[in-house]
N, C-alpha and C positions, 0 to 999 in steps of 0.2 A: 323409353323406349331405343334413347341412345345404342345401349346395351345389345340390343336387336341387329340392329342395322349395320355398326360398323364390322361385325363381322362376314356379315354377307355381302357387303360392298368388298373389303379385303380379299375373301376367296372366290367372289365373281370378278375380280378383276385379274386374280393371281390365273384365273383359269379361262379367263377370255369368256366369261356366260356361257358356256360350251356344256354337254353335255350325252351319258347315256347309264342306264343303270340296272335295275333288280329284275323291272316291269317283264312280264313276259305274256304273250297269250297261249289259254289255257289250253290247246291244242297242239305248244310245242314241247319239245323232250328238254329237261332240267338243263341252263347252260351256266350254271353260277360260276364252273371252273375253267380256265381254258384248256380241257383235256385235249379233245380235237377224237380221231377213231384210232382205238387202243392198237398196238401194235400185230400184226395177224400170227408172227410168228408163235407156235404150237413143235414146244419141243418135248422130248424126254427127260432134260433134265428138266428137275423142278428150279435149282440154281438158276438158269438157263431164263427160266419164265420170270423171274423176281428182278433177273439183272436186264431184261428188255421191257420193265416195266415204264411208265412215266412220272415223272413228280411234277404238280402242277401246285402253282402259289394265287393267292388274292391278299391285295391291302385294297381299305375300303374307307373310305371317311366319309364322313355324313353330318351337318350340321341341317338342327330343324330347331324353325321358331315357328310360334303360333302368337298371334296378338289377336284378341277377344273385345268384346264392346266395351270403351267407357273404362271403368273405373273394376272389372274383372281380371281377374290374375293372367298375366302374359308369362309366357314362356320360351327359353332356350333352349337347347342341347348339342355339344360338340363329341364325335364317339370315332374314334381310331380300331380297325382291327386292321387283324391281318389269319392267316391259317395256308397249311398245307394238304395235299392229298396227293397220295399214291395209289395209281393201281398196275397191278404187274399184268405181265404177257401173260399170253395162252398155253396153258397146262393141260392138254389132250380135252381142251374145250371150258375147264373151268379156269376163272380170273377172281380178282379179290382186290379189293380198294378199302381203302381207310383214311380219313380227314379229321381236321381240327381248326379249330378258328379258338381266336381271343379279340377280346373288348375293354378297351380300356374308356373312359370318361373322360372327356381332355378338358372340360367343365361347363357347369350348368346353371340355372336355375335349381330350388328349392324342388325338387321331385316328389318329394313326400306331403310337402305343405298343402292345406286345404285353401282355396279359398275364401274369403273371409263372410263374403255376402251369400253363396249357394252352399259351402260346404263340399264343392265337388273336387277330383281331383285331376293331378295332370292326365291329357288322353295320349296325345301323339308323342312328345320326346321320353318320357317313360318306358315305351318300346324299345324303344336304342337300346336298352340296358336288362336287365332283367325285372319285369314286370312282378314279381312275386317280392321282388326284394327293393325296391324304389332311392333307398340311402345304399345304396353297394354302388360305393364309386371305383373301388378298385378295379382288377384285373376280371374278367369273368368269362371262363372259357368250357367251349365243349364239344367233345366228342361226336361228331356228325354225321359221320357216313363208318360205317362199318361191317361189308359186305361180302359173300361168298357168291359169284355167278358165273353159270352153265350156260354157251353157246354150240348152235349145230343145229345149221340149214336154219329155218326158218323159227327155230323156238330158242325160246331166250328164259330162262330160269334167274331170280335172283333173290336169296335169302338174306335177311339182317336190316340195318339200317341204313337206309337210303333214300336220296328225293325223288320228289313226282309231281308231276303234272297232271291233272286230271279238273274236273270240275267242281270234285268234291272236297280232295284233299291235294292242295296244291302250293306252290311257292309264298304266292301272297308278294305283295311288294311295300316299299317302303319302309326297311328297319333294318338292321345290321344285316341281321341273317337270315336264309327263310326256314319255311316249317321244312321238318324231314319226319319218315315214318318208318316202323317199324312192322315189316313181315315178312308174306312169300310171295313175290309178281310173277304172273307167266305171261311171256309173250309171246305169239303164236303168230306168222303172217302166212298168207295160203293162198292157190289161186293168184290172181293179180290183183295187188293193190288191195286188198283183205286181211283186216286184222282181231286176229281176238286177244284181249287181255282180262287174265281174272287174281283177283289177288285178295289175300286173306290178311287187317292191319290191325296188329294186335298194343301197338307202342307208340308216340310219337314225343315230337318236340316241337313246341308250336316256337314258334319268330318271338325274340324277345323274353324268351326264357336262357335258363342255363344251365338245365338238366333233360333227362328223360323222364317221362310219367306212360302210367299202363295208358290203353283209352281211354279208358272211363275216367281216371285221374285230370285226365288233360279237361274233360268238359268240365268248364269255368270257373279256369283260372284265368280269362278275361273276366271283367265286368259281368254279372249276369242279369242286369233289368231287373223288370219286373214280374210276377206272375199275372192272370188273369185279374184277380183281384185288386190289383197294384199295389202289391206287399212286394219287397225285396224278393226274388227269386230265391228257392232255396237247394238247390241241386246242384250245387259243387258241393264233392266231395260225397253225395247221397247220389251218386246216378250209376247202376249197377249194367254193365254190358260186357262181355266178352270179348268183343271185336266188330268190324266192319270186314262186308265182302263186298270187293267192287265189281262191276263185268261190265264189257266193254263190246262193242262190234262197229268196226270205223269199216267203210268201201269206198274208194277212193278211185273206182274202178271207172265212171261214169267220165262224159269228157265237161272236164270244167264243175263236176259237183260232187261233192262229200254227203256222206252219211256217218251219222255217227248214233247211236243206240248206248247209255248208260244207265247203271242200274246201280245203288246202295242200300244193302241191306245192313242197319246199325242193329245188331242184335238185342232184343228186348226194350228198343228206342222207338226205333223209326225206319219205314222202307221209303228211298225218293228214287224217281226212274224219269231220264231226261230224252228227249229225241231232237237232235239238231241238222240243218240240211242246210249247205253252204252252197254256194254256186256264182259262177264268174263266165259271163261272154263277153265277147271280142266285138265289137261296135262300132268300127272306123278306126279313131284313134284312141279310142275309150277302149275300157272293161269296166262293164256291167257288171255290181256284185250284188248279191242278193242272202237272205240268211230266213229261216226261220226255228222256232225252238220253243218246245212245249213242253213243261215236267210235271209231277203227280207229285203227292207227298200224303202217306197213311202213318196212322200210328202201329208200332209191332212192340206184342207185349204187354209192357203196362207204360209204357213214353221213359222207365230209365228208373219209375221208382212205384210202390202203390199207393203213396201219400202224394194226392193232388198237387201239395206245396210243392213236392220235392223231385215230383218231376220234369224231365226238361223238355219232353214231347207231349202238350198238354192238350190240342188240338181235339176237339170230336167227330170236324169232321176233315175230308180230306180237302187240300191246298191244292192249289193250279196254278198254274204260272206261262204265260204267252206272251213270244217278245218278236220283235223282226229287225231285221236291217235291209237297209237297201243305198245303192250309189255306185259313183263310179272311181276308176283310177286309171289316170296315163303314170307314162313311167315317174313322172315327181311328185304330182300331187295324189291327196286320195280327199273323197270325202261320201261322207255316209248320214242318212239319217235311220236312230235307232229308236224302237219305242218295245216298254215291258208290261206286264200287266204280271197282277199280285190277284189271286181270287178274296173275295172279302169271308171267305168259310171259316179261316185262322192265321195265325201268324206262318211267313215260311219261316221255317229256322235251319238251320244248320250248325255245328259248333263255329264258334269263328275264332275259335283256336286252331284247326283245321285248314282255314283257308281261304278266299275273297269270291265274291259271286261269282256265279256263269252266267251271267246278264248278258246281254248283248250290250244294254244301257252302263255297266259299270262302268266307274269313272274313280279314278284313285284316289283315294285318301277320306275315302266314306264307302256306305255298303246300306242294302236295304233287306237284308235279314234282319230275323226278328219282326216284319214288318207284312199286314195284311190290307187288304183294300186299296194298294197300292197303282198308282198311273202313272210311268216316268216318260219322256221324247228326250235322247241325248244327239244332237249333231255334234260330226266328230270330223276334223279336219288335220291333215299331214301334209307336210311340203320337204320336201329333200333340196336343200340349201344348196348342198355342194355333195358332193362323193361322202363326206362325214359327215355332215350338220345336217338335221333335223328339225323341224318345230312342229307343235303339234298342238291342235287349241281345239277344244272340246268345251259344249257348252252346254245345259239338262236342266230341267224344271222337273220337280219331284213330288207329285202331290200323294202325300200319308196322311192314315189317319189322322183323327184328334189325338193332341197329346196326354188327353184325358180318357184316351180309350182306350184302356191297357188290356184289351182283349184285342186287339190289333196293333197297338205300338208297345213295345216291351222295352222301347230306350229311350220313352220319352221325347223322340227327334219332331220337330216339329216340321210341316212343308218347308221345302226349299228352292231357291236356283242355284246352280253352281258351274262356275268360272273357272278350267284349268290353261294352264299355258305352261307349255312343254319343248324345254330347248336343251336337244342333247347330240356329243359330239364324239368322234372316236378320232384319236390321235394318230399324228402318223409321224415316221422316222425316228429322232433319237426318243421321245415320247410311245413312242407305239405300243401298242397295250394297254393305255390306258385310255379309261370312258371318262368321261361327267356327263352331268345334269342338274339342270337349272327348270327345279320347278316350283308354282305360285298357283296355290288355290285359293278361289275367295266362295265363300258359302253364304246367301242374304235369304232371310229369313222371310216365308212367305203366309206362316199362319199361324193359331193364334194360341199366347204363351200366356195366357191370363197374368200379366202382367209380371211372370217368376221368372227370372233370368237363372233359373238352373235349366231352363230347356234351351239356354242359347250358349253358354260355355261350353266349349270346344264344340259346337256343334253349329252355330250358325250365326249369322252378321261376325262372320270372323276372318279373316286372312291366314295360313300357311306358307311357310318359303320353306325348301328342301333343295340342299345344296351339296349333291352326290359326285364323290371321284372312284373308281376303283383303277385299279392298277391290277394285270391277270397276264402270267407267267408260265 
């Protein structure tokens, strides 16, 4: 255990136990790079457009350690990486951008070794590098963005490889690099505070991977769990889909009220719709926050493959989710109570390679994708300790179906209680541009595991520590 604590204390002392990392709300625009607003210059000279462009840089260090119960295998890893991004100025409304990133393994436990008791592989640390080749310890690099964009008045068209933040395809959190998507995205702002988005996505570079995949190839890169009969799912490499069509209408014209309507049609696999309403009202020295969301999901085509054992989406009935958020906010403090329910008609499914859950009850380092008949309640708090330091404390209980109820439990995850402590800091002065994060996660098992530790390792009765440092310029 000493090998886990020494790096942790050394790093946390060096950076004064302060932090700020990659996690973003799904309603925010991607902000991985310190890009700012593009320069408004629109010259008749192509050379001028390139010379008025902006270069951004990003260095990132990530330490992760997982401690499992008793004799189950523990893990640790140090990752360091950096990258550059260039975005041109405008040329008759057109601009373009390109970015790339490299990652080095500075030292880790054996991320290929299976646990001797359960046969399980590492879950968290391998994702800092390339999960398709956990033994790769040399330089890992990836062309991340490569797009052309056209902007005129309220219209914006972006074609190519780009970063997205939507309920279904998003940056995700907790690894060295975010998920990126390839396709055409059309944004249109009209009237007052109303927006439309339409996109066709046909390629993906999931977080924790070193290359780009077609959309159908990307489904199944992460662990696939089991099918409804309890056998290992076989949809990896066997899913057929031409791409995903996303549509969004957003209205923020109401006083303190926003309405977000989403739909994603994954050709030949499934269709998922989501509506979310969020509001905020001032009451004395407080602001009352509230929100509701509901989604429904149905099969499209044959679910990805005509053979049930190779089908990604094998639900025979629609699946519904419903969630709520209520809380209050002051200048320095925010407190919310969040709840979510997934119906018992089938599993809520979404390719994990594409992003994290959109539920109000989402807590970093765990998900509820792949489960049905779920109840979740999460209490979230945040406090601004200073103008540059924030602490977040979240606690949640998740009632999941029985680990052997395969039709509703894809990953053999028991019910659990999770506690997160997240400290973040933005440096000023000489270290301006540097951000750091310390995240501690503990998960208690609250379900029946039938005396089989494969349902515990990397899932419950475990803790996880992340120390993340970013420097952007």
